[in-house]
Structures are given as structure tokens and as C-alpha cells.
Biopython code that builds the backbone (N, CA, C, O; Angstrom):
import numpy as np
from Bio.PDB.StructureBuilder import StructureBuilder

atoms = [
    (1, "UNK", "N", (0.914, -1.162, -0.068)),
    (1, "UNK", "CA", (-0.043, -0.118, 0.152)),
    (1, "UNK", "C", (0.944, 1.164, 0.026)),
    (1, "UNK", "O", (1.963, 1.217, 0.714)),
    (2, "UNK", "N", (0.639, 2.069, -0.774)),
    (2, "UNK", "CA", (1.422, 3.288, -0.946)),
    (2, "UNK", "C", (0.764, 4.292, -0.303)),
    (2, "UNK", "O", (-0.199, 4.801, -0.875)),
    (3, "UNK", "N", (1.129, 4.718, 0.890)),
    (3, "UNK", "CA", (0.519, 5.778, 1.576)),
    (3, "UNK", "C", (0.946, 7.136, 1.545)),
    (3, "UNK", "O", (0.575, 8.019, 2.318)),
    (4, "UNK", "N", (1.783, 7.251, 0.565)),
    (4, "UNK", "CA", (2.405, 8.648, 0.319)),
    (4, "UNK", "C", (1.339, 9.565, -0.402)),
    (4, "UNK", "O", (1.362, 10.795, -0.370)),
    (5, "UNK", "N", (0.363, 8.759, -1.081)),
    (5, "UNK", "CA", (-0.768, 9.475, -1.702)),
    (5, "UNK", "C", (-1.932, 9.682, -0.998)),
    (5, "UNK", "O", (-2.426, 8.681, -0.478)),
    (6, "UNK", "N", (-2.550, 10.853, -0.839)),
    (6, "UNK", "CA", (-3.690, 11.129, -0.205)),
    (6, "UNK", "C", (-4.868, 10.478, -0.885)),
    (6, "UNK", "O", (-5.108, 10.848, -2.035)),
    (7, "UNK", "N", (-5.612, 9.590, -0.353)),
    (7, "UNK", "CA", (-6.775, 8.846, -0.931)),
    (7, "UNK", "C", (-7.718, 8.429, 0.114)),
    (7, "UNK", "O", (-7.301, 8.196, 1.249)),
    (8, "UNK", "N", (-9.043, 8.311, -0.212)),
    (8, "UNK", "CA", (-10.041, 7.757, 0.706)),
    (8, "UNK", "C", (-9.605, 6.180, 1.081)),
    (8, "UNK", "O", (-9.683, 5.763, 2.236)),
    (9, "UNK", "N", (-9.171, 5.417, 0.043)),
    (9, "UNK", "CA", (-8.621, 4.083, 0.288)),
    (9, "UNK", "C", (-7.687, 4.069, 1.253)),
    (9, "UNK", "O", (-7.733, 3.225, 2.148)),
    (10, "UNK", "N", (-6.655, 5.070, 1.183)),
    (10, "UNK", "CA", (-5.602, 4.955, 2.250)),
    (10, "UNK", "C", (-5.992, 5.466, 3.737)),
    (10, "UNK", "O", (-5.362, 5.160, 4.750)),
    (11, "UNK", "N", (-6.989, 6.188, 3.701)),
    (11, "UNK", "CA", (-7.515, 6.794, 5.029)),
    (11, "UNK", "C", (-8.277, 5.464, 5.635)),
    (11, "UNK", "O", (-8.063, 5.110, 6.795)),
    (12, "UNK", "N", (-9.052, 4.855, 4.894)),
    (12, "UNK", "CA", (-9.727, 3.485, 5.245)),
    (12, "UNK", "C", (-8.754, 2.582, 5.815)),
    (12, "UNK", "O", (-8.822, 2.098, 6.945)),
    (13, "UNK", "N", (-7.848, 2.389, 4.966)),
    (13, "UNK", "CA", (-6.542, 1.375, 5.398)),
    (13, "UNK", "C", (-6.061, 1.622, 6.613)),
    (13, "UNK", "O", (-6.072, 0.722, 7.452)),
    (14, "UNK", "N", (-5.539, 2.932, 6.920)),
    (14, "UNK", "CA", (-4.905, 3.399, 8.030)),
    (14, "UNK", "C", (-5.864, 3.354, 9.251)),
    (14, "UNK", "O", (-5.432, 2.882, 10.302)),
    (15, "UNK", "N", (-7.066, 3.789, 9.180)),
    (15, "UNK", "CA", (-8.051, 3.642, 10.312)),
    (15, "UNK", "C", (-8.290, 2.297, 10.623)),
    (15, "UNK", "O", (-8.302, 2.036, 11.826)),
    (16, "UNK", "N", (-8.524, 1.175, 9.660)),
    (16, "UNK", "CA", (-8.797, -0.127, 10.009)),
    (16, "UNK", "C", (-7.503, -0.807, 10.719)),
    (16, "UNK", "O", (-7.624, -1.666, 11.593)),
    (17, "UNK", "N", (-6.230, -0.321, 10.240)),
    (17, "UNK", "CA", (-5.111, -0.893, 10.817)),
    (17, "UNK", "C", (-4.815, -0.443, 12.173)),
    (17, "UNK", "O", (-4.219, -1.172, 12.966)),
    (18, "UNK", "N", (-5.247, 0.843, 12.492)),
    (18, "UNK", "CA", (-5.116, 1.468, 13.873)),
    (18, "UNK", "C", (-6.068, 0.815, 14.762)),
    (18, "UNK", "O", (-5.767, 0.499, 15.913)),
    (19, "UNK", "N", (-7.274, 0.597, 14.214)),
    (19, "UNK", "CA", (-8.452, -0.059, 15.175)),
    (19, "UNK", "C", (-7.952, -1.529, 15.386)),
    (19, "UNK", "O", (-8.097, -1.972, 16.526)),
    (20, "UNK", "N", (-7.424, -2.292, 14.511)),
    (20, "UNK", "CA", (-6.994, -3.655, 14.716)),
    (20, "UNK", "C", (-5.822, -3.614, 15.672)),
    (20, "UNK", "O", (-5.845, -4.459, 16.567)),
    (21, "UNK", "N", (-4.843, -2.811, 15.636)),
    (21, "UNK", "CA", (-3.676, -2.868, 16.396)),
    (21, "UNK", "C", (-4.039, -2.403, 17.883)),
    (21, "UNK", "O", (-3.512, -3.022, 18.807)),
    (22, "UNK", "N", (-4.846, -1.425, 18.144)),
    (22, "UNK", "CA", (-5.251, -1.073, 19.319)),
    (22, "UNK", "C", (-6.455, -2.010, 19.958)),
    (22, "UNK", "O", (-6.811, -1.998, 21.137)),
    (23, "UNK", "N", (-6.914, -2.702, 19.052)),
    (23, "UNK", "CA", (-8.063, -3.732, 19.450)),
    (23, "UNK", "C", (-9.311, -2.999, 20.017)),
    (23, "UNK", "O", (-9.888, -3.420, 21.019)),
    (24, "UNK", "N", (-9.702, -1.908, 19.353)),
    (24, "UNK", "CA", (-10.771, -1.150, 19.667)),
    (24, "UNK", "C", (-11.952, -1.974, 19.803)),
    (24, "UNK", "O", (-12.238, -2.792, 18.928)),
    (25, "UNK", "N", (-12.681, -1.809, 20.873)),
    (25, "UNK", "CA", (-13.941, -2.675, 21.123)),
    (25, "UNK", "C", (-15.062, -1.914, 20.346)),
    (25, "UNK", "O", (-15.706, -2.602, 19.555)),
    (26, "UNK", "N", (-15.310, -0.912, 20.430)),
    (26, "UNK", "CA", (-16.369, -0.154, 19.830)),
    (26, "UNK", "C", (-15.998, 0.266, 18.554)),
    (26, "UNK", "O", (-15.781, 1.469, 18.411)),
    (27, "UNK", "N", (-15.863, -0.594, 17.450)),
    (27, "UNK", "CA", (-15.331, -0.107, 16.154)),
    (27, "UNK", "C", (-16.211, 0.924, 15.520)),
    (27, "UNK", "O", (-15.709, 1.745, 14.751)),
    (28, "UNK", "N", (-17.532, 0.937, 15.802)),
    (28, "UNK", "CA", (-18.322, 1.949, 15.109)),
    (28, "UNK", "C", (-18.069, 3.171, 15.551)),
    (28, "UNK", "O", (-18.514, 4.118, 14.903)),
    (29, "UNK", "N", (-17.292, 3.409, 16.759)),
    (29, "UNK", "CA", (-16.820, 4.917, 17.177)),
    (29, "UNK", "C", (-15.878, 5.363, 16.320)),
    (29, "UNK", "O", (-15.714, 6.581, 16.253)),
    (30, "UNK", "N", (-15.137, 4.550, 15.560)),
    (30, "UNK", "CA", (-14.023, 5.247, 14.706)),
    (30, "UNK", "C", (-14.166, 4.504, 13.232)),
    (30, "UNK", "O", (-13.797, 3.361, 12.961)),
    (31, "UNK", "N", (-14.762, 5.406, 12.407)),
    (31, "UNK", "CA", (-15.091, 4.844, 11.169)),
    (31, "UNK", "C", (-14.206, 5.798, 9.996)),
    (31, "UNK", "O", (-13.991, 7.002, 10.144)),
    (32, "UNK", "N", (-13.805, 5.079, 8.953)),
    (32, "UNK", "CA", (-12.976, 5.798, 8.065)),
    (32, "UNK", "C", (-13.774, 7.068, 7.459)),
    (32, "UNK", "O", (-13.169, 8.054, 7.039)),
    (33, "UNK", "N", (-15.197, 6.961, 7.449)),
    (33, "UNK", "CA", (-15.990, 8.022, 6.930)),
    (33, "UNK", "C", (-15.958, 9.271, 7.933)),
    (33, "UNK", "O", (-16.555, 10.299, 7.611)),
    (34, "UNK", "N", (-15.332, 9.196, 9.028)),
    (34, "UNK", "CA", (-15.235, 10.238, 10.072)),
    (34, "UNK", "C", (-14.180, 11.135, 9.584)),
    (34, "UNK", "O", (-14.092, 12.248, 10.103)),
    (35, "UNK", "N", (-13.358, 10.785, 8.639)),
    (35, "UNK", "CA", (-11.978, 11.565, 8.469)),
    (35, "UNK", "C", (-12.019, 11.902, 6.943)),
    (35, "UNK", "O", (-12.671, 11.267, 6.114)),
    (36, "UNK", "N", (-11.219, 13.007, 6.682)),
    (36, "UNK", "CA", (-11.289, 13.362, 5.155)),
    (36, "UNK", "C", (-9.771, 13.546, 5.001)),
    (36, "UNK", "O", (-8.963, 13.420, 5.921)),
    (37, "UNK", "N", (-9.464, 13.874, 3.659)),
    (37, "UNK", "CA", (-8.021, 13.935, 3.400)),
    (37, "UNK", "C", (-7.208, 15.124, 3.938)),
    (37, "UNK", "O", (-5.977, 15.154, 3.962)),
    (38, "UNK", "N", (-8.108, 16.197, 4.411)),
    (38, "UNK", "CA", (-7.368, 17.264, 4.868)),
    (38, "UNK", "C", (-6.476, 17.012, 6.000)),
    (38, "UNK", "O", (-5.441, 17.668, 6.119)),
    (39, "UNK", "N", (-6.804, 16.115, 6.831)),
    (39, "UNK", "CA", (-5.994, 15.595, 8.031)),
    (39, "UNK", "C", (-5.163, 14.337, 7.768)),
    (39, "UNK", "O", (-4.779, 13.581, 8.659)),
    (40, "UNK", "N", (-4.914, 14.178, 6.415)),
    (40, "UNK", "CA", (-4.306, 13.066, 6.056)),
    (40, "UNK", "C", (-2.787, 13.003, 6.847)),
    (40, "UNK", "O", (-2.464, 11.983, 7.455)),
    (41, "UNK", "N", (-2.032, 14.008, 6.788)),
    (41, "UNK", "CA", (-0.753, 13.966, 7.355)),
    (41, "UNK", "C", (-0.749, 13.672, 8.723)),
    (41, "UNK", "O", (0.180, 12.999, 9.173)),
    (42, "UNK", "N", (-1.673, 14.086, 9.479)),
    (42, "UNK", "CA", (-1.819, 13.911, 11.030)),
    (42, "UNK", "C", (-2.274, 12.424, 11.131)),
    (42, "UNK", "O", (-1.765, 11.753, 12.028)),
    (43, "UNK", "N", (-3.084, 11.908, 10.389)),
    (43, "UNK", "CA", (-3.529, 10.501, 10.430)),
    (43, "UNK", "C", (-2.482, 9.654, 10.276)),
    (43, "UNK", "O", (-2.327, 8.720, 11.063)),
    (44, "UNK", "N", (-1.597, 9.887, 9.194)),
    (44, "UNK", "CA", (-0.398, 9.211, 8.850)),
    (44, "UNK", "C", (0.415, 9.115, 9.892)),
    (44, "UNK", "O", (0.875, 8.010, 10.181)),
    (45, "UNK", "N", (0.699, 10.108, 10.546)),
    (45, "UNK", "CA", (1.694, 10.265, 11.741)),
    (45, "UNK", "C", (1.221, 9.253, 12.827)),
    (45, "UNK", "O", (2.048, 8.532, 13.386)),
    (46, "UNK", "N", (-0.009, 9.200, 13.107)),
    (46, "UNK", "CA", (-0.725, 8.351, 14.188)),
    (46, "UNK", "C", (-0.540, 6.959, 13.659)),
    (46, "UNK", "O", (-0.097, 6.107, 14.430)),
    (47, "UNK", "N", (-0.834, 6.642, 12.423)),
    (47, "UNK", "CA", (-0.660, 5.228, 11.882)),
    (47, "UNK", "C", (0.724, 4.728, 12.171)),
    (47, "UNK", "O", (0.944, 3.659, 12.739)),
    (48, "UNK", "N", (1.725, 5.633, 11.712)),
    (48, "UNK", "CA", (3.052, 5.288, 11.918)),
    (48, "UNK", "C", (3.585, 5.036, 13.232)),
    (48, "UNK", "O", (4.367, 4.101, 13.404)),
    (49, "UNK", "N", (3.222, 5.803, 14.190)),
    (49, "UNK", "CA", (3.458, 5.596, 15.384)),
    (49, "UNK", "C", (2.882, 4.382, 16.157)),
    (49, "UNK", "O", (3.526, 3.764, 17.006)),
    (50, "UNK", "N", (1.538, 4.080, 15.765)),
    (50, "UNK", "CA", (0.971, 3.001, 16.222)),
    (50, "UNK", "C", (1.675, 1.570, 15.676)),
    (50, "UNK", "O", (1.807, 0.572, 16.385)),
    (51, "UNK", "N", (2.002, 1.652, 14.591)),
    (51, "UNK", "CA", (2.752, 0.529, 14.001)),
    (51, "UNK", "C", (4.145, 0.206, 14.448)),
    (51, "UNK", "O", (4.634, -0.917, 14.325)),
    (52, "UNK", "N", (4.754, 1.216, 14.964)),
    (52, "UNK", "CA", (6.138, 1.118, 15.592)),
    (52, "UNK", "C", (6.049, 0.261, 16.854)),
    (52, "UNK", "O", (6.989, -0.474, 17.158)),
    (53, "UNK", "N", (4.948, 0.339, 17.589)),
    (53, "UNK", "CA", (4.750, -0.117, 18.882)),
    (53, "UNK", "C", (4.139, -1.425, 18.908)),
    (53, "UNK", "O", (3.225, -1.629, 18.109)),
    (54, "UNK", "N", (4.547, -2.479, 19.812)),
    (54, "UNK", "CA", (3.900, -3.633, 19.934)),
    (54, "UNK", "C", (2.682, -3.753, 21.069)),
    (54, "UNK", "O", (1.806, -4.618, 21.083)),
    (55, "UNK", "N", (2.848, -2.702, 21.977)),
    (55, "UNK", "CA", (1.995, -2.788, 23.177)),
    (55, "UNK", "C", (1.592, -1.366, 23.489)),
    (55, "UNK", "O", (2.301, -0.414, 23.163)),
    (56, "UNK", "N", (0.580, -1.253, 24.048)),
    (56, "UNK", "CA", (0.200, 0.197, 24.628)),
    (56, "UNK", "C", (-0.408, 0.147, 25.783)),
    (56, "UNK", "O", (-1.208, -0.760, 26.012)),
    (57, "UNK", "N", (-0.126, 1.127, 26.712)),
    (57, "UNK", "CA", (-0.723, 1.296, 27.955)),
    (57, "UNK", "C", (-2.190, 1.775, 27.791)),
    (57, "UNK", "O", (-2.667, 2.231, 26.752)),
    (58, "UNK", "N", (-2.802, 1.611, 28.913)),
    (58, "UNK", "CA", (-4.302, 2.103, 28.717)),
    (58, "UNK", "C", (-4.179, 3.526, 28.432)),
    (58, "UNK", "O", (-4.864, 3.968, 27.510)),
    (59, "UNK", "N", (-3.371, 4.357, 29.113)),
    (59, "UNK", "CA", (-3.425, 5.796, 28.869)),
    (59, "UNK", "C", (-2.875, 6.136, 27.533)),
    (59, "UNK", "O", (-3.310, 7.146, 26.979)),
    (60, "UNK", "N", (-1.962, 5.405, 26.944)),
    (60, "UNK", "CA", (-1.575, 5.644, 25.520)),
    (60, "UNK", "C", (-2.793, 5.409, 24.693)),
    (60, "UNK", "O", (-3.215, 6.304, 23.961)),
    (61, "UNK", "N", (-3.362, 4.276, 24.773)),
    (61, "UNK", "CA", (-4.639, 4.003, 23.920)),
    (61, "UNK", "C", (-5.688, 5.061, 23.946)),
    (61, "UNK", "O", (-6.323, 5.424, 22.955)),
    (62, "UNK", "N", (-5.828, 5.552, 25.221)),
    (62, "UNK", "CA", (-6.788, 6.817, 25.361)),
    (62, "UNK", "C", (-6.330, 8.006, 24.764)),
    (62, "UNK", "O", (-7.126, 8.786, 24.241)),
    (63, "UNK", "N", (-5.099, 8.217, 24.795)),
    (63, "UNK", "CA", (-4.521, 9.412, 24.082)),
    (63, "UNK", "C", (-4.677, 9.351, 22.574)),
    (63, "UNK", "O", (-4.981, 10.370, 21.953)),
    (64, "UNK", "N", (-4.491, 8.259, 22.001)),
    (64, "UNK", "CA", (-4.416, 8.016, 20.548)),
    (64, "UNK", "C", (-5.908, 8.155, 20.195)),
    (64, "UNK", "O", (-6.207, 8.927, 19.283)),
    (65, "UNK", "N", (-6.840, 7.492, 20.823)),
    (65, "UNK", "CA", (-8.170, 7.581, 20.367)),
    (65, "UNK", "C", (-8.690, 9.261, 20.677)),
    (65, "UNK", "O", (-9.455, 9.791, 19.871)),
    (66, "UNK", "N", (-8.314, 9.846, 21.622)),
    (66, "UNK", "CA", (-8.723, 11.211, 21.844)),
    (66, "UNK", "C", (-8.005, 12.075, 20.539)),
    (66, "UNK", "O", (-8.591, 12.995, 19.969)),
    (67, "UNK", "N", (-6.938, 11.711, 20.256)),
    (67, "UNK", "CA", (-6.176, 12.453, 19.166)),
    (67, "UNK", "C", (-7.041, 12.105, 17.822)),
    (67, "UNK", "O", (-7.324, 13.027, 17.058)),
    (68, "UNK", "N", (-7.427, 10.864, 17.561)),
    (68, "UNK", "CA", (-8.410, 10.665, 16.384)),
    (68, "UNK", "C", (-9.606, 11.341, 16.411)),
    (68, "UNK", "O", (-10.138, 11.710, 15.364)),
    (69, "UNK", "N", (-10.202, 11.593, 17.750)),
    (69, "UNK", "CA", (-11.411, 12.285, 17.893)),
    (69, "UNK", "C", (-11.174, 13.752, 17.507)),
    (69, "UNK", "O", (-12.113, 14.363, 16.996)),
    (70, "UNK", "N", (-10.018, 14.359, 17.706)),
    (70, "UNK", "CA", (-9.684, 15.817, 17.233)),
    (70, "UNK", "C", (-9.618, 15.824, 15.778)),
    (70, "UNK", "O", (-9.919, 16.887, 15.235)),
    (71, "UNK", "N", (-9.270, 14.808, 15.021)),
    (71, "UNK", "CA", (-9.034, 14.718, 13.639)),
    (71, "UNK", "C", (-10.418, 14.450, 12.772)),
    (71, "UNK", "O", (-10.454, 14.528, 11.544)),
    (72, "UNK", "N", (-11.527, 14.127, 13.590)),
    (72, "UNK", "CA", (-12.784, 13.780, 12.861)),
    (72, "UNK", "C", (-13.409, 15.005, 12.101)),
    (72, "UNK", "O", (-13.246, 16.148, 12.527)),
    (73, "UNK", "N", (-14.018, 14.776, 11.139)),
    (73, "UNK", "CA", (-14.773, 15.908, 10.338)),
    (73, "UNK", "C", (-15.824, 16.520, 11.454)),
    (73, "UNK", "O", (-16.478, 15.860, 12.262)),
    (74, "UNK", "N", (-15.818, 17.884, 11.295)),
    (74, "UNK", "CA", (-16.836, 18.437, 12.075)),
    (74, "UNK", "C", (-18.284, 18.620, 11.449)),
    (74, "UNK", "O", (-19.191, 19.107, 12.124)),
]
sb = StructureBuilder()
sb.init_structure("model")
sb.init_model(0)
sb.init_chain("A")
sb.init_seg("    ")
for serial, (resi, resn, name, xyz) in enumerate(atoms, 1):
    if name == "N":
        sb.init_residue(resn, " ", resi, " ")
    sb.init_atom(name, np.array(xyz, "f"), 0.0, 1.0, " ", f" {name:<3s}", serial, name[0])
structure = sb.get_structure()
């Protein structure tokens, strides 16, 4: 997957990967449709950070989900 290009498919891929890695229980709370390409760079940064780690503390998980919340479309 070439994540260097802004696209809806890449947003979907990154959100799904983040949810899977964090083992998000309420998957409906974070949907690819909640994000647009304007925040692509920030979303990609979160995706890359999540992929670098194997484990997350509860506070780290909460911080990541909160950050995703700030990137959601208004």
C-alpha cells in the first residue's frame, strides 16, 4: 500500500489498521468516513506511531483515540 498518496482508500486502510492494532472494542466509534483527506498527514503520523509499537498502556490508547477524535470531520 502506497500511503504517500492522499486517498480515501488509504484513509480507510490506516483507520482499520489502527483499530486492529489497538483492539478497539467499539469499532463503530472510529469509522473511515469520519475522516477526510485534509487531516491525512496527521492521521498518517498516528498510523506510523501505532505501527512502531507492539504494546500500548491504557493511557496511551486513550490518548491515541482522543487524538483521532480531534481529527474527525466537524
